[in-house]
C-alpha positions in Angstrom: -59.2 -32.2 70.8 -60.9 -30.1 68.1 -60.2 -31.2 65.0 -59.6 -27.6 63.9 -57.0 -27.2 66.4 -54.6 -29.8 65.1 -51.5 -29.0 62.7 -48.9 -30.8 61.2 -45.4 -31.1 62.0 -44.2 -29.2 59.1 -46.7 -26.6 60.4 -45.1 -27.0 64.2 -41.3 -27.4 62.9 -42.0 -23.7 61.5 -43.6 -22.4 64.3 -41.2 -23.4 66.5 -37.7 -22.8 63.9 -37.4 -26.6 64.6 -36.0 -28.8 61.5 -38.2 -31.5 61.2 -35.7 -33.7 62.2 -35.2 -32.6 65.6 -39.0 -32.6 66.1 -39.2 -36.2 64.5 -36.8 -37.0 67.5 -38.6 -35.1 70.0 -41.4 -37.2 69.4 -39.5 -40.6 69.5 -38.4 -39.1 73.0 -42.0 -38.3 74.1 -40.4 -34.7 74.5 -43.3 -33.1 73.0 -47.4 -33.8 72.9 -49.0 -35.3 70.1 -50.9 -37.8 68.4 -50.3 -40.1 65.6 -53.1 -40.5 62.9 -52.2 -43.0 60.8 -48.6 -42.5 59.7 -48.9 -38.7 60.4 -48.0 -36.9 63.2 -50.8 -34.2 64.6 -50.2 -31.3 66.8 -53.2 -30.1 69.0 -52.5 -26.1 69.4 -53.7 -25.8 72.7 -51.6 -28.7 74.0 -48.9 -27.3 72.2 -49.3 -23.8 73.6 -49.4 -25.5 76.8 -46.3 -27.2 77.1 -44.7 -24.3 75.4 -45.6 -22.3 78.5 -44.7 -24.9 80.7 -41.3 -25.3 79.1 -40.4 -21.8 78.9 -41.5 -21.4 82.6 -38.6 -24.1 83.4 -36.1 -22.7 80.9 -36.6 -19.2 82.9 -36.3 -21.0 86.0 -33.2 -22.7 84.9 -31.9 -19.1 83.6 -32.6 -17.3 87.1 -30.9 -20.6 89.4 -27.6 -20.5 87.0 -27.3 -16.5 87.0 
């Protein structure tokens, strides 16, 4: 993990078009990869891309199976 690749919660919420509250809930449930530094959450850009790709593929699979 490179420090230059770290995103803030606010940046990720904007990027994913989620409210910060929704993102906090996802963090509490361990649904999204992040690290807590002090009292603040940080997201590695590459891990977030991988997570998004996996979840997009899963959603596509569910849509195809359900159609």
